[in-house]
C-alpha positions as CSV (number, residue, x, y, z in Angstrom):
1,M,-43.5,1.0,-6.4
2,N,-46.9,2.6,-7.1
3,I,-49.7,2.2,-4.9
4,I,-53.7,2.5,-5.2
5,E,-55.4,2.2,-1.3
6,L,-58.4,2.2,-0.6
7,R,-59.3,3.0,3.0
8,D,-62.8,2.3,4.8
9,I,-64.4,3.5,1.7
10,K,-68.7,3.7,1.6
11,K,-71.1,5.1,-0.6
12,Q,-74.2,6.2,-0.4
13,Y,-77.3,6.5,-2.8
14,H,-80.1,8.6,-0.7
15,A,-81.8,5.7,1.5
16,K,-78.8,2.7,-0.1
17,T,-75.5,1.3,0.6
18,A,-73.1,0.4,-2.2
19,L,-70.1,0.3,0.0
20,D,-69.7,0.0,3.4
21,G,-66.2,-0.1,4.8
22,I,-63.8,-1.4,1.7
23,D,-60.4,-1.4,1.9
24,I,-57.7,-2.4,-0.2
25,T,-54.7,-1.9,-1.8
26,V,-53.4,-2.7,-4.9
27,R,-49.8,-2.5,-6.2
28,E,-48.0,-1.9,-9.8
29,G,-48.0,-5.4,-11.4
30,D,-50.5,-6.5,-9.7
31,S,-54.2,-8.0,-11.2
32,V,-57.2,-8.3,-9.1
33,T,-60.4,-9.5,-9.6
34,I,-63.0,-8.7,-8.1
35,F,-66.1,-11.5,-8.5
36,G,-70.0,-10.9,-6.9
37,S,-73.7,-11.2,-7.5
38,N,-76.1,-8.6,-9.3
39,G,-76.4,-5.5,-6.9
40,A,-72.9,-6.2,-5.2
41,G,-71.6,-3.2,-5.5
42,K,-69.1,-3.5,-8.1
43,T,-69.4,-1.1,-10.3
44,T,-69.5,1.5,-7.6
45,L,-66.0,0.0,-6.9
46,L,-64.9,0.6,-9.9
47,K,-65.9,3.8,-10.4
48,V,-64.9,5.1,-7.3
49,I,-61.0,3.1,-7.6
50,S,-61.2,4.8,-11.5
51,G,-61.8,8.2,-10.2
52,I,-64.9,8.9,-11.3
53,M,-67.2,8.7,-8.5
54,S,-66.1,9.9,-5.2
55,P,-67.4,7.6,-2.4
56,T,-69.3,9.3,0.5
57,E,-66.3,8.3,2.7
58,G,-63.1,7.5,3.2
59,K,-59.7,8.1,1.4
60,V,-59.3,7.2,-1.9
61,F,-55.2,7.4,-2.9
62,Y,-52.3,6.8,-5.0
63,N,-49.0,6.6,-4.1
64,N,-49.6,8.5,-1.1
65,K,-51.7,11.4,-2.7
66,A,-55.7,11.6,-2.1
67,Y,-56.9,11.0,-5.7
68,S,-57.4,14.9,-6.6
69,E,-53.8,15.9,-5.8
70,S,-52.5,12.3,-7.9
71,D,-52.4,12.2,-11.5
72,I,-54.8,9.1,-11.4
73,K,-57.7,9.7,-13.8
74,K,-55.0,10.6,-16.5
75,E,-53.3,7.3,-16.3
76,T,-56.4,5.3,-15.4
77,F,-58.6,3.6,-18.5
78,Y,-62.1,2.8,-17.5
79,L,-64.2,0.3,-19.2
80,G,-67.7,0.5,-17.9
81,H,-71.4,-0.8,-19.1
82,K,-70.9,2.2,-21.4
83,T,-68.9,2.7,-24.6
84,S,-67.6,6.1,-24.6
85,L,-67.9,5.6,-28.3
86,Y,-69.1,8.5,-30.6
87,N,-71.9,6.3,-32.5
88,A,-72.3,9.1,-35.3
89,L,-68.5,8.3,-36.3
90,T,-66.7,5.3,-38.3
91,V,-64.6,2.7,-36.0
92,Q,-61.5,4.5,-37.5
93,E,-62.6,7.9,-36.7
94,N,-62.8,6.8,-33.3
95,M,-59.6,5.6,-32.7
96,H,-58.1,9.1,-34.2
97,F,-60.2,11.4,-32.1
98,I,-58.5,9.0,-28.9
99,C,-54.8,9.4,-30.3
100,R,-55.2,13.0,-30.5
101,L,-57.4,13.5,-27.7
102,F,-54.1,11.9,-26.3
103,S,-51.3,13.8,-27.8
104,I,-50.6,10.0,-29.6
105,N,-48.5,10.3,-32.8
106,H,-47.9,6.9,-33.9
107,K,-51.4,6.9,-34.9
108,G,-51.3,5.6,-38.3
109,E,-49.9,2.0,-38.6
110,F,-50.9,1.1,-34.8
111,V,-54.5,2.5,-35.3
112,D,-54.4,0.2,-38.5
113,S,-53.0,-3.4,-36.2
114,I,-55.3,-2.4,-33.1
115,L,-58.4,-3.0,-35.3
116,K,-57.4,-5.8,-37.0
117,E,-55.9,-7.6,-33.6
118,H,-59.4,-7.1,-32.4
119,G,-61.0,-7.7,-35.5
120,L,-62.4,-4.8,-36.4
121,W,-60.6,-3.8,-39.8
122,E,-63.5,-4.3,-42.3
123,R,-66.0,-2.2,-40.2
124,R,-63.5,0.1,-39.8
125,S,-65.6,2.8,-42.1
126,D,-68.5,2.0,-40.7
127,P,-70.2,4.5,-37.9
128,V,-70.5,2.6,-35.2
129,N,-74.3,3.2,-34.2
130,E,-74.0,-0.1,-36.8
131,L,-71.8,-2.6,-34.8
132,S,-73.5,-5.1,-32.9
133,H,-73.3,-5.1,-29.1
134,G,-69.6,-7.5,-28.8
135,M,-68.4,-4.9,-31.4
136,K,-69.0,-1.8,-30.0
137,R,-67.5,-3.8,-27.2
138,R,-64.4,-5.0,-28.6
139,L,-63.4,-1.3,-30.0
140,A,-64.2,0.1,-26.6
141,L,-61.2,-1.8,-25.0
142,A,-58.9,-0.9,-28.2
143,K,-59.2,2.1,-27.2
144,G,-57.3,1.1,-23.7
145,F,-55.0,-0.7,-25.6
146,I,-54.1,2.9,-28.4
147,I,-54.4,4.7,-24.9
148,N,-51.7,2.4,-23.1
149,P,-52.1,3.8,-19.4
150,K,-50.8,2.7,-16.3
151,V,-53.9,1.4,-14.8
152,F,-56.4,-0.2,-15.9
153,V,-60.2,-1.0,-14.6
154,L,-62.4,-3.3,-16.9
155,D,-66.1,-4.3,-15.6
156,E,-67.6,-7.2,-17.0
157,P,-64.7,-6.7,-20.6
158,F,-66.3,-10.1,-21.5
159,T,-70.1,-9.1,-21.8
160,G,-71.3,-9.4,-25.1
161,L,-68.7,-11.7,-27.0
162,D,-69.1,-15.0,-28.3
163,L,-66.6,-17.6,-27.1
164,K,-63.9,-17.0,-29.8
165,W,-63.7,-13.3,-29.2
166,R,-63.9,-13.7,-25.2
167,A,-60.4,-16.1,-25.1
168,S,-59.2,-13.1,-27.9
169,V,-59.6,-10.7,-25.6
170,L,-59.2,-13.4,-22.5
171,S,-55.5,-13.4,-23.8
172,K,-55.2,-9.6,-25.1
173,I,-55.7,-8.9,-21.4
174,K,-53.4,-11.3,-20.1
175,D,-50.7,-9.8,-21.9
176,L,-50.7,-6.6,-19.9
177,R,-49.9,-8.8,-16.5
178,G,-46.4,-9.1,-17.7
179,K,-46.2,-5.4,-18.8
180,G,-46.0,-3.5,-15.0
181,K,-49.8,-2.0,-15.3
182,F,-52.7,-2.1,-12.8
183,L,-55.3,-4.4,-13.5
184,I,-58.2,-4.1,-11.8
185,L,-61.7,-6.0,-13.2
186,A,-64.9,-7.3,-12.2
187,T,-67.0,-9.9,-14.1
188,H,-69.5,-12.8,-12.9
189,L,-67.3,-15.1,-15.7
190,V,-65.3,-17.1,-12.8
191,E,-63.0,-19.2,-15.0
192,E,-61.9,-15.9,-16.9
193,G,-61.1,-13.6,-14.3
194,Y,-59.4,-16.6,-11.9
195,E,-57.1,-17.0,-15.2
196,L,-56.6,-13.2,-14.7
197,A,-55.8,-12.7,-11.4
198,D,-53.2,-12.6,-8.5
199,Y,-55.6,-11.8,-6.1
200,V,-59.2,-12.2,-6.5
201,A,-62.1,-11.5,-4.0
202,F,-65.4,-11.4,-3.5
203,L,-67.9,-8.6,-2.5
204,H,-71.5,-8.8,-1.6
205,K,-74.0,-5.7,-0.3
206,G,-70.8,-3.7,-0.3
207,R,-68.0,-5.7,1.8
208,F,-65.3,-7.8,1.3
209,L,-66.1,-10.7,2.2
210,F,-62.4,-11.7,1.1
211,I,-59.0,-11.1,-0.6
212,R,-56.6,-13.2,-0.7
213,K,-54.0,-14.4,-3.0
214,K,-55.4,-16.6,-6.0
215,E,-53.7,-19.8,-4.9
216,E,-55.2,-19.6,-1.8
217,V,-59.1,-20.3,-3.2
218,D,-59.8,-22.0,-6.1
219,I,-62.2,-21.7,-8.5
220,K,-64.9,-24.3,-6.8
221,E,-65.3,-22.7,-4.6
222,I,-65.2,-19.0,-5.9
223,K,-68.5,-21.0,-7.6
224,E,-70.0,-21.6,-4.7
225,F,-69.9,-18.4,-3.2
226,F,-71.9,-17.1,-5.4
227,H,-75.0,-19.9,-4.0
228,S,-74.1,-18.9,-0.5
229,P,-72.2,-15.7,0.0
230,G,-73.1,-15.4,3.4
231,D,-70.5,-18.5,4.0
232,D,-66.9,-17.6,5.0
233,L,-63.7,-19.7,3.4
234,G,-62.6,-19.9,6.9
């Protein structure tokens, strides 16, 4: 079984400590939702997990190999606050470029079906810079379904989405859970994040206050933690 493991991860930005002794193990097929207030260190943690950012201290392993010696970057899709789209290209051109970049051969009808599923078919010939923030977010997520990696790392995947598309994206992400993927996401939307999780965690000032199976923590307790994160669940 494939495993992602972080051991005593610390990350400092000059005098600020963003992560302070993070330990977590994620197994293939697990879905982990990380909650936490703004500034808790969620984005930094997801970048470290994705291999985009190196920790100041600590070790990150994929299948017992250091990240630098593993294929984790090739097998990871990271959705950050920036969508990493090519604004001058059309919606369809962005998708075809991704197919070429990742040597995906079935780009024709498959790309079209993905665009339709994400409500972007009618805008397929429009430059990305003409899309709304929510549409750009949906297009960025659609890239992940084209690439179909082993590891999905999603930072606030519901940002900018109205209720209709929030529900649609929630459904699509849920489908990943039955396909043996690693799913690690951060969100401030408790209901959506809880629904997607096998495990829930709460990050506060760069430290995990808890990491537990979803059945061991209810939604009410998580919401209370946003108001009083210094209290322990016991």
